[in-house]
DRENTI-477178 format. One record per residue (C-alpha): residue number from 0; x, y, z. Coordinates in steps of 0.5 Angstrom, whole numbers, padded with zeros to 4 digits. Layout:
- num  X  Y  Z
- NUM  X  Y  Z .
...
end
This chain:
- num  X  Y  Z
- 0  -0019  -0124  -0041 .
- 1  -0018  -0117  -0044 .
- 2  -0022  -0116  -0050 .
- 3  -0020  -0111  -0055 .
- 4  -0024  -0109  -0060 .
- 5  -0030  -0113  -0058 .
- 6  -0033  -0110  -0064 .
- 7  -0030  -0113  -0070 .
- 8  -0029  -0108  -0076 .
- 9  -0027  -0109  -0083 .
- 10  -0019  -0108  -0084 .
- 11  -0018  -0108  -0076 .
- 12  -0014  -0113  -0072 .
- 13  -0018  -0116  -0066 .
- 14  -0015  -0118  -0060 .
- 15  -0016  -0123  -0054 .
- 16  -0011  -0123  -0048 .
- 17  -0011  -0128  -0043 .
- 18  -0008  -0125  -0037 .
- 19  -0005  -0130  -0031 .
- 20  0000  -0129  -0026 .
- 21  0000  -0137  -0024 .
- 22  -0005  -0141  -0028 .
- 23  -0001  -0145  -0034 .
- 24  -0003  -0142  -0041 .
- 25  -0001  -0145  -0047 .
- 26  -0003  -0145  -0055 .
- 27  -0009  -0149  -0053 .
- 28  -0012  -0143  -0049 .
- 29  -0017  -0140  -0053 .
- 30  -0023  -0143  -0056 .
- 31  -0030  -0142  -0059 .
- 32  -0035  -0143  -0053 .
- 33  -0041  -0143  -0058 .
- 34  -0042  -0144  -0065 .
- 35  -0046  -0137  -0067 .
- 36  -0045  -0138  -0074 .
- 37  -0038  -0139  -0075 .
- 38  -0037  -0146  -0073 .
- 39  -0034  -0149  -0067 .
- 40  -0026  -0147  -0069 .
- 41  -0022  -0141  -0069 .
- 42  -0022  -0137  -0075 .
- 43  -0017  -0139  -0080 .
- 44  -0013  -0133  -0080 .
- 45  -0010  -0133  -0072 .
- 46  -0004  -0133  -0068 .
- 47  -0003  -0134  -0061 .
- 48  0003  -0132  -0058 .
- 49  0006  -0127  -0052 .
- 50  0002  -0121  -0050 .
- 51  0004  -0115  -0053 .
- 52  0006  -0109  -0053 .
- 53  0004  -0109  -0045 .
- 54  0008  -0114  -0041 .
- 55  0003  -0118  -0038 .
- 56  0004  -0125  -0036 .
- 57  -0001  -0130  -0041 .
- 58  -0002  -0131  -0048 .
- 59  -0005  -0126  -0054 .
- 60  -0010  -0129  -0059 .
- 61  -0009  -0124  -0065 .
- 62  -0015  -0125  -0071 .
- 63  -0014  -0122  -0077 .
- 64  -0018  -0118  -0082 .
- 65  -0018  -0123  -0088 .
- 66  -0023  -0127  -0083 .
- 67  -0028  -0121  -0083 .
- 68  -0034  -0123  -0079 .
- 69  -0032  -0130  -0078 .
- 70  -0028  -0127  -0072 .
- 71  -0035  -0126  -0069 .
- 72  -0038  -0130  -0063 .
- 73  -0037  -0133  -0056 .
- 74  -0030  -0134  -0054 .
- 75  -0026  -0137  -0048 .
- 76  -0020  -0138  -0045 .
- 77  -0018  -0144  -0040 .
- 78  -0012  -0145  -0035 .
- 79  -0011  -0150  -0030 .
- 80  -0008  -0148  -0023 .
- 81  -0001  -0152  -0022 .
- 82  -0003  -0153  -0015 .
- 83  -0010  -0155  -0015 .
- 84  -0011  -0157  -0022 .
- 85  -0017  -0153  -0022 .
- 86  -0019  -0151  -0029 .
- 87  -0021  -0144  -0030 .
- 88  -0025  -0141  -0036 .
- 89  -0027  -0134  -0038 .
- 90  -0032  -0132  -0043 .
- 91  -0032  -0126  -0048 .
- 92  -0036  -0124  -0054 .
- 93  -0034  -0121  -0060 .
- 94  -0040  -0118  -0065 .
- 95  -0040  -0114  -0072 .
- 96  -0042  -0107  -0073 .
- 97  -0046  -0108  -0079 .
- 98  -0052  -0112  -0076 .
- 99  -0056  -0106  -0073 .
- 100  -0057  -0109  -0067 .
- 101  -0052  -0110  -0061 .
- 102  -0053  -0111  -0053 .
- 103  -0053  -0106  -0048 .
- 104  -0048  -0110  -0044 .
- 105  -0045  -0116  -0046 .
- 106  -0046  -0120  -0040 .
- 107  -0052  -0119  -0035 .
- 108  -0051  -0122  -0028 .
- 109  -0058  -0124  -0024 .
- 110  -0059  -0128  -0018 .
- 111  -0065  -0134  -0018 .
- 112  -0071  -0131  -0016 .
- 113  -0070  -0124  -0018 .
- 114  -0076  -0121  -0021 .
- 115  -0078  -0118  -0027 .
- 116  -0070  -0118  -0030 .
- 117  -0070  -0115  -0037 .
- 118  -0065  -0116  -0042 .
- 119  -0064  -0111  -0047 .
- 120  -0061  -0110  -0054 .
- 121  -0061  -0104  -0058 .
- 122  -0062  -0101  -0065 .
- 123  -0062  -0095  -0069 .
- 124  -0069  -0097  -0070 .
- 125  -0072  -0098  -0063 .
- 126  -0079  -0100  -0066 .
- 127  -0076  -0105  -0071 .
- 128  -0078  -0113  -0071 .
- 129  -0072  -0118  -0068 .
- 130  -0071  -0125  -0068 .
- 131  -0069  -0128  -0061 .
- 132  -0065  -0134  -0060 .
- 133  -0063  -0137  -0054 .
- 134  -0057  -0143  -0054 .
- 135  -0058  -0143  -0061 .
- 136  -0065  -0144  -0062 .
- 137  -0071  -0139  -0064 .
- 138  -0075  -0137  -0058 .
- 139  -0082  -0133  -0058 .
- 140  -0087  -0133  -0063 .
- 141  -0091  -0127  -0062 .
- 142  -0090  -0120  -0064 .
- 143  -0089  -0119  -0056 .
- 144  -0083  -0123  -0056 .
- 145  -0080  -0120  -0062 .
- 146  -0078  -0113  -0059 .
- 147  -0071  -0111  -0057 .
- 148  -0072  -0112  -0049 .
- 149  -0074  -0119  -0046 .
- 150  -0076  -0119  -0039 .
- 151  -0076  -0125  -0034 .
- 152  -0081  -0125  -0029 .
- 153  -0078  -0129  -0024 .
- 154  -0070  -0132  -0026 .
- 155  -0068  -0139  -0025 .
- 156  -0062  -0142  -0027 .
- 157  -0065  -0145  -0033 .
- 158  -0065  -0138  -0036 .
- 159  -0057  -0138  -0036 .
- 160  -0054  -0138  -0043 .
- 161  -0052  -0134  -0049 .
- 162  -0058  -0130  -0053 .
- 163  -0057  -0127  -0060 .
- 164  -0062  -0122  -0063 .
- 165  -0062  -0120  -0070 .
- 166  -0067  -0117  -0075 .
- 167  -0071  -0122  -0080 .
- 168  -0068  -0124  -0086 .
- 169  -0071  -0121  -0093 .
- 170  -0073  -0128  -0095 .
- 171  -0078  -0130  -0090 .
- 172  -0078  -0137  -0093 .
- 173  -0071  -0138  -0090 .
- 174  -0071  -0143  -0084 .
- 175  -0069  -0139  -0078 .
- 176  -0067  -0145  -0074 .
- 177  -0061  -0145  -0079 .
- 178  -0060  -0138  -0081 .
- 179  -0054  -0135  -0078 .
- 180  -0053  -0128  -0080 .
- 181  -0046  -0127  -0077 .
- 182  -0047  -0120  -0075 .
- 183  -0052  -0121  -0070 .
- 184  -0052  -0118  -0063 .
- 185  -0050  -0123  -0057 .
- 186  -0050  -0123  -0050 .
- 187  -0049  -0128  -0044 .
- 188  -0054  -0128  -0038 .
- 189  -0050  -0131  -0032 .
- 190  -0055  -0133  -0026 .
- 191  -0052  -0134  -0019 .
- 192  -0055  -0140  -0015 .
- 193  -0057  -0136  -0009 .
- 194  -0062  -0131  -0008 .
- 195  -0059  -0123  -0009 .
- 196  -0054  -0122  -0003 .
- 197  -0054  -0129  -0001 .
- 198  -0049  -0135  -0001 .
- 199  -0048  -0141  0002 .
- 200  -0051  -0146  -0004 .
- 201  -0056  -0150  -0003 .
- 202  -0058  -0147  0004 .
- 203  -0056  -0140  0002 .
- 204  -0057  -0137  0009 .
- 205  -0050  -0133  0009 .
- 206  -0050  -0125  0007 .
- 207  -0046  -0122  0002 .
- 208  -0042  -0116  0003 .
- 209  -0039  -0114  -0004 .
- 210  -0039  -0107  -0005 .
- 211  -0037  -0102  -0011 .
- 212  -0040  -0107  -0016 .
- 213  -0037  -0114  -0014 .
- 214  -0041  -0120  -0015 .
- 215  -0041  -0125  -0009 .
- 216  -0040  -0132  -0011 .
- 217  -0046  -0136  -0009 .
- 218  -0042  -0142  -0007 .
- 219  -0036  -0139  -0003 .
- 220  -0038  -0132  -0001 .
- 221  -0032  -0130  -0005 .
- 222  -0032  -0123  -0008 .
- 223  -0030  -0122  -0015 .
- 224  -0028  -0115  -0016 .
- 225  -0029  -0111  -0022 .
- 226  -0023  -0108  -0025 .
- 227  -0020  -0103  -0021 .
- 228  -0022  -0105  -0014 .
- 229  -0019  -0110  -0009 .
- 230  -0020  -0112  -0002 .
- 231  -0024  -0118  0001 .
- 232  -0031  -0114  0000 .
- 233  -0028  -0110  -0006 .
- 234  -0028  -0104  -0002 .
- 235  -0021  -0101  -0004 .
- 236  -0021  -0097  -0011 .
- 237  -0014  -0097  -0015 .
- 238  -0016  -0092  -0020 .
- 239  -0017  -0092  -0027 .
- 240  -0010  -0095  -0030 .
- 241  -0010  -0102  -0026 .
- 242  -0014  -0108  -0026 .
- 243  -0012  -0115  -0023 .
- 244  -0014  -0119  -0017 .
- 245  -0009  -0114  -0013 .
- 246  -0009  -0109  -0018 .
- 247  -0002  -0111  -0020 .
- 248  -0003  -0110  -0027 .
- 249  -0003  -0103  -0031 .
- 250  -0006  -0101  -0037 .
- 251  -0001  -0098  -0041 .
- 252  -0001  -0092  -0047 .
- 253  0005  -0092  -0051 .
- 254  0009  -0096  -0046 .
- 255  0008  -0091  -0040 .
- 256  0004  -0092  -0034 .
- 257  0001  -0085  -0032 .
- 258  -0003  -0083  -0025 .
- 259  -0008  -0086  -0021 .
- 260  -0014  -0082  -0025 .
- 261  -0011  -0083  -0032 .
- 262  -0015  -0086  -0037 .
- 263  -0011  -0092  -0039 .
- 264  -0016  -0097  -0039 .
- 265  -0021  -0094  -0044 .
- 266  -0023  -0098  -0050 .
- 267  -0022  -0105  -0046 .
- 268  -0027  -0110  -0044 .
- 269  -0025  -0114  -0038 .
- 270  -0028  -0121  -0037 .
- 271  -0027  -0125  -0030 .
- 272  -0029  -0131  -0028 .
- 273  -0037  -0132  -0027 .
- 274  -0041  -0130  -0024 .
- 275  -0038  -0123  -0026 .
- 276  -0038  -0124  -0033 .
- 277  -0035  -0118  -0037 .
- 278  -0035  -0110  -0036 .
- 279  -0031  -0104  -0038 .
- 280  -0026  -0102  -0033 .
- 281  -0027  -0097  -0028 .
- 282  -0030  -0090  -0030 .
- 283  -0032  -0092  -0037 .
- 284  -0038  -0095  -0040 .
- 285  -0041  -0096  -0047 .
- 286  -0041  -0102  -0051 .
- 287  -0034  -0100  -0053 .
- 288  -0032  -0097  -0046 .
- 289  -0030  -0090  -0049 .
- 290  -0035  -0086  -0045 .
- 291  -0033  -0083  -0038 .
- 292  -0038  -0084  -0032 .
- 293  -0043  -0078  -0031 .
- 294  -0044  -0074  -0025 .
- 295  -0046  -0078  -0019 .
- 296  -0044  -0085  -0022 .
- 297  -0037  -0089  -0022 .
- 298  -0034  -0096  -0023 .
- 299  -0034  -0101  -0028 .
- 300  -0040  -0099  -0033 .
- 301  -0041  -0093  -0029 .
- 302  -0046  -0097  -0025 .
- 303  -0045  -0095  -0018 .
- 304  -0048  -0089  -0015 .
- 305  -0044  -0084  -0011 .
- 306  -0047  -0083  -0004 .
- 307  -0043  -0076  -0003 .
- 308  -0045  -0069  0000 .
- 309  -0044  -0067  -0007 .
- 310  -0045  -0071  -0013 .
- 311  -0040  -0067  -0018 .
- 312  -0035  -0068  -0013 .
- 313  -0035  -0076  -0013 .
- 314  -0028  -0079  -0016 .
- 315  -0031  -0083  -0022 .
- 316  -0026  -0089  -0022 .
- 317  -0026  -0090  -0014 .
- 318  -0032  -0087  -0012 .
- 319  -0028  -0083  -0006 .
- 320  -0032  -0077  -0004 .
- 321  -0028  -0070  -0004 .
- 322  -0032  -0067  0001 .
- 323  -0035  -0073  0005 .
- 324  -0041  -0078  0005 .
- 325  -0048  -0076  0005 .
- 326  -0052  -0078  0011 .
- 327  -0053  -0085  0012 .
- 328  -0047  -0088  0008 .
- 329  -0040  -0089  0010 .
- 330  -0033  -0093  0008 .
- 331  -0028  -0091  0003 .
- 332  -0032  -0090  -0003 .
- 333  -0039  -0088  0001 .
- 334  -0042  -0095  -0001 .
- 335  -0043  -0098  0006 .
- 336  -0050  -0096  0009 .
- 337  -0051  -0095  0016 .
- 338  -0051  -0101  0021 .
- 339  -0058  -0101  0025 .
- 340  -0058  -0096  0030 .
- 341  -0053  -0091  0026 .
- 342  -0055  -0085  0022 .
- 343  -0052  -0079  0020 .
- 344  -0045  -0077  0016 .
- 345  -0041  -0083  0016 .
- 346  -0046  -0086  0021 .
- 347  -0043  -0083  0027 .
- 348  -0049  -0082  0031 .
- 349  -0053  -0087  0035 .
- 350  -0061  -0088  0035 .
- 351  -0064  -0086  0041 .
- 352  -0071  -0088  0040 .
- 353  -0076  -0091  0045 .
- 354  -0077  -0098  0045 .
- 355  -0070  -0099  0042 .
- 356  -0072  -0099  0035 .
- 357  -0068  -0096  0029 .
- 358  -0069  -0089  0027 .
- 359  -0068  -0086  0020 .
- 360  -0061  -0087  0017 .
- 361  -0061  -0080  0014 .
- 362  -0064  -0076  0020 .
- 363  -0064  -0080  0026 .
- 364  -0072  -0079  0027 .
- 365  -0075  -0084  0031 .
- 366  -0082  -0087  0029 .
- 367  -0087  -0082  0031 .
- 368  -0082  -0078  0034 .
- 369  -0082  -0082  0041 .
- 370  -0075  -0081  0044 .
- 371  -0072  -0085  0050 .
- 372  -0071  -0082  0056 .
- 373  -0068  -0077  0057 .
- 374  -0067  -0075  0050 .
- 375  -0071  -0070  0046 .
- 376  -0071  -0066  0039 .
- 377  -0072  -0068  0032 .
- 378  -0067  -0073  0032 .
- 379  -0067  -0075  0039 .
- 380  -0060  -0073  0041 .
- 381  -0061  -0067  0046 .
- 382  -0060  -0070  0053 .
- 383  -0065  -0066  0058 .
- 384  -0061  -0068  0064 .
- 385  -0054  -0064  0066 .
- 386  -0049  -0068  0069 .
- 387  -0045  -0062  0070 .
- 388  -0049  -0059  0075 .
- 389  -0045  -0061  0081 .
- 390  -0039  -0058  0078 .
- 391  -0035  -0064  0079 .
- 392  -0028  -0061  0075 .
- 393  -0023  -0059  0079 .
- 394  -0018  -0053  0078 .
- 395  -0022  -0049  0074 .
- 396  -0023  -0055  0069 .
- 397  -0029  -0055  0064 .
- 398  -0035  -0060  0065 .
- 399  -0038  -0062  0058 .
- 400  -0045  -0066  0059 .
- 401  -0045  -0072  0056 .
- 402  -0051  -0078  0056 .
- 403  -0052  -0080  0063 .
- 404  -0044  -0078  0064 .
- 405  -0040  -0072  0063 .
- 406  -0033  -0071  0061 .
- 407  -0028  -0066  0064 .
- 408  -0023  -0062  0060 .
- 409  -0017  -0060  0064 .
- 410  -0013  -0054  0063 .
- 411  -0006  -0054  0062 .
- 412  -0002  -0056  0068 .
- 413  -0008  -0061  0071 .
- 414  -0010  -0068  0069 .
- 415  -0014  -0074  0071 .
- 416  -0022  -0075  0071 .
- 417  -0023  -0069  0075 .
- 418  -0017  -0065  0073 .
- 419  -0015  -0067  0080 .
- 420  -0008  -0068  0079 .
- 421  -0003  -0062  0078 .
- 422  0002  -0064  0072 .
- 423  0010  -0062  0073 .
- 424  0010  -0055  0069 .
- 425  0017  -0056  0068 .
- 426  0016  -0063  0064 .
- 427  0016  -0058  0058 .
- 428  0023  -0055  0059 .
- 429  0020  -0048  0059 .
- 430  0027  -0045  0061 .
- 431  0031  -0043  0056 .
- 432  0039  -0042  0055 .
- 433  0040  -0047  0061 .
- 434  0036  -0044  0066 .
- 435  0033  -0048  0072 .
- 436  0026  -0049  0072 .
- 437  0022  -0050  0079 .
- 438  0015  -0052  0079 .
- 439  0011  -0048  0084 .
- 440  0004  -0050  0083 .
- 441  -0002  -0051  0078 .
- 442  0000  -0048  0072 .
- 443  0006  -0044  0075 .
- 444  0013  -0045  0075 .
- 445  0019  -0040  0075 .
- 446  0026  -0040  0072 .
- 447  0033  -0039  0075 .
- 448  0037  -0036  0070 .
- 449  0044  -0036  0069 .
- 450  0049  -0030  0069 .
- 451  0048  -0026  0063 .
- 452  0040  -0028  0062 .
- 453  0034  -0025  0065 .
- 454  0026  -0026  0064 .
- 455  0020  -0031  0065 .
- 456  0024  -0036  0061 .
- 457  0031  -0033  0061 .
- 458  0029  -0031  0054 .
- 459  0033  -0024  0055 .
- 460  0040  -0023  0054 .
- 461  0043  -0018  0058 .
- 462  0046  -0012  0055 .
- 463  0053  -0012  0057 .
- 464  0054  -0005  0053 .
- 465  0050  -0001  0058 .
- 466  0057  0000  0061 .
- 467  0062  -0001  0056 .
- 468  0069  0002  0056 .
- 469  0070  0002  0048 .
- 470  0074  0009  0046 .
- 471  0075  0013  0040 .
- 472  0068  0012  0037 .
- 473  0068  0004  0037 .
- 474  0062  0001  0037 .
- 475  0060  -0004  0042 .
- 476  0057  -0011  0041 .
- 477  0053  -0014  0046 .
- 478  0055  -0022  0048 .
- 479  0053  -0027  0053 .
- 480  0056  -0024  0060 .
- 481  0061  -0019  0056 .
- 482  0062  -0015  0050 .
- 483  0066  -0013  0044 .
- 484  0069  -0007  0042 .
- 485  0068  -0006  0034 .
- 486  0074  -0001  0033 .
- 487  0074  0004  0027 .
- 488  0080  0003  0022 .
- 489  0086  0005  0024 .
- 490  0085  0003  0032 .
- 491  0086  -0004  0035 .
- 492  0086  -0006  0043 .
- 493  0081  -0009  0047 .
- 494  0077  -0002  0048 .
- 495  0080  0000  0041 .
- 496  0085  0005  0045 .
- 497  0091  0004  0041 .
- 498  0092  0008  0034 .
- 499  0097  0005  0029 .
- 500  0103  0010  0029 .
- 501  0107  0013  0023 .
- 502  0111  0008  0019 .
- 503  0105  0002  0020 .
- 504  0098  0001  0018 .
- 505  0092  -0003  0021 .
- 506  0092  -0010  0018 .
- 507  0084  -0012  0019 .
- 508  0085  -0019  0017 .
- 509  0090  -0020  0023 .
- 510  0087  -0014  0027 .
- 511  0094  -0011  0029 .
- 512  0098  -0005  0027 .
- 513  0104  -0008  0022 .
- 514  0110  -0004  0020 .
- 515  0110  -0002  0013 .
- 516  0113  -0007  0008 .
- 517  0120  -0005  0004 .
- 518  0119  0000  -0001 .
- 519  0113  0003  0002 .
- 520  0112  0009  0008 .
- 521  0106  0012  0012 .
- 522  0107  0019  0015 .
- 523  0100  0019  0018 .
- 524  0098  0015  0024 .
- 525  0091  0011  0024 .
- 526  0091  0009  0017 .
- 527  0089  0002  0014 .
- 528  0095  0002  0008 .
- 529  0102  0005  0007 .
- 530  0104  0009  0001 .
- 531  0109  0006  -0005 .
- 532  0115  0010  -0006 .
- 533  0115  0014  -0012 .
- 534  0119  0013  -0018 .
- 535  0122  0007  -0017 .
- 536  0125  0009  -0010 .
- 537  0126  0004  -0005 .
- 538  0127  0004  0003 .
- 539  0132  0001  0007 .
- 540  0128  -0003  0011 .
- 541  0121  -0004  0014 .
- 542  0117  0001  0018 .
- 543  0119  0008  0014 .
- 544  0115  0014  0016 .
- 545  0117  0019  0011 .
- 546  0118  0020  0004 .
- 547  0125  0022  0005 .
- 548  0126  0015  0007 .
- 549  0125  0013  0000 .
- 550  0132  0013  -0004 .
- 551  0135  0011  -0010 .
- 552  0135  0003  -0011 .
- 553  0143  0003  -0013 .
- 554  0148  0009  -0011 .
- 555  0153  0007  -0016 .
- 556  0148  0008  -0022 .
- 557  0146  0015  -0022 .
- 558  0141  0018  -0026 .
- 559  0142  0023  -0032 .
- 560  0141  0029  -0028 .
- 561  0146  0027  -0023 .
- 562  0151  0025  -0028 .
- 563  0151  0031  -0031 .
- 564  0152  0035  -0024 .
- 565  0157  0030  -0022 .
- 566  0161  0031  -0029 .
- 567  0161  0039  -0028 .
- 568  0163  0039  -0021 .
- 569  0169  0035  -0023 .
- 570  0171  0039  -0029 .
- 571  0170  0045  -0024 .
- 572  0175  0042  -0019 .
- 573  0180  0041  -0024 .
- 574  0180  0048  -0026 .
- 575  0181  0050  -0019 .
- 576  0187  0046  -0018 .
- 577  0190  0048  -0025 .
- 578  0190  0055  -0023 .
- 579  0192  0054  -0016 .
- 580  0198  0050  -0019 .
- 581  0200  0056  -0024 .
- 582  0199  0061  -0019 .
- 583  0204  0057  -0014 .
- 584  0209  0056  -0019 .
- 585  0209  0063  -0022 .
- 586  0210  0066  -0015 .
- 587  0215  0061  -0013 .
- 588  0220  0063  -0018 .
- 589  0219  0071  -0017 .
- 590  0221  0070  -0010 .
- 591  0227  0066  -0011 .
- 592  0230  0071  -0016 .
- 593  0228  0077  -0011 .
- 594  0233  0073  -0006 .
- 595  0239  0072  -0011 .
- 596  0239  0079  -0013 .
- 597  0242  0082  -0020 .
- 598  0246  0078  -0024 .
- 599  0246  0072  -0020 .
- 600  0243  0065  -0023 .
- 601  0237  0062  -0020 .
- 602  0241  0055  -0021 .
end
């Protein structure tokens, strides 16, 4: 049962959520377990439905503000196991906030034969006189019986039940047996039928082993674990956001689940089957479960004491100690005391007392300081005999003296009780780079290295550049059993012996001397790129080695200067031809006339 808003306030909805993975629940699950003034039925304004906003399996009882204090009292939810048909009943309490009296805890669990067990109510006025009721009947008439605390000298099963406590009414003539104030303080006392830490009723001869606040069922010995713990003995803490038999359920805020140390279960009461009763979730205390545990405390209602080396380093949800347990304690949450004849941190030491009696669980000291032979010292842990005096360890093994015995700490390379066996030092494959290992004695081996390597483990690569043949200032790069010449730009070849000639360039991607492309030229050797022909000139092919190999792109198409030059040349030729013809014609006629003589016709 998750009892939300156990303190009923005006204007606030109050919930009881009955969570079950296997037990069958229906709308008749919720009941008033006892009439404390509001009757034996549920208040009129209530609703039973699925649990929300959480996704827990089970039913939710919602009680609305209109019913005010009629919502206070003792409630139960019941369910039947479908396999065993066993009914399980869980009881929770709701009280008002206006009565001025409230319980220290809603439930107390005691065992029969417990002595001086005290039930406590609280008030803003600790000296105020109060009225007690037990199972609905007024108890105690003396002034001593009207205090806020009531002590039971020896607990019996007859003391179990519901106790109410309230301030006397102003009208002292009212019959107190009929007076029901509705805002009284209420608590339950659960009494185990076996003495404390015992189970197996009626003989009660078996020992309970519950820790971390778990309560032992007196009939079965089963540990009912507090919310936030699980395990056969409640030994495992699940953190501040879990509850359930296997810590399978999460408290949730805004629909999200946070980390193990989150405070998601804050403000919720968890009620389990008897003999556990009700408590806050782990890490919280107070009647509204909103107070975090103080230093050195942990668990449900912060009732568990931390047993850490430092109390401030105790996880308040799980009891786990960051720096380990204090002497005399062990276990995950340091809640298990040392067994007989154990002592110290995590109980790792054994008692060595004369007569085989128990020693102090914190210091190991023996009664009267009497140690059994051959032990000495304040905690009887010093062995006065030296079993290493005969040097039993071989091959320089270290002998460690122990109680009535010794141990040999062998050096690397030997093993055995006395370090007598030589291990194969090659098993660890110490030789690198495919070297072959040979075991040559105790803690000795030698490596036979392959070509190109040397050193004790063949770890060193021999520098093959010591006798390189790289030319033209090339850099030698060592490799395994070879080297590589890294040529300067413009040089190629195994040893960088070849220079790229004119008309070519060093193609660094393919590492070759390639011919210059068409329309490019190179007139120098050892270059990494060619030069483009100027002014749109082109070459007749690849591999041009001089700018003069760059010519016009079309010989039939001249540029303007060439066209002018060509035109003037043509005119000059025509003039010369004309003058020549004129000269020839003139002189030809004169010659013929000279031959004819005077008076003769040329025709």
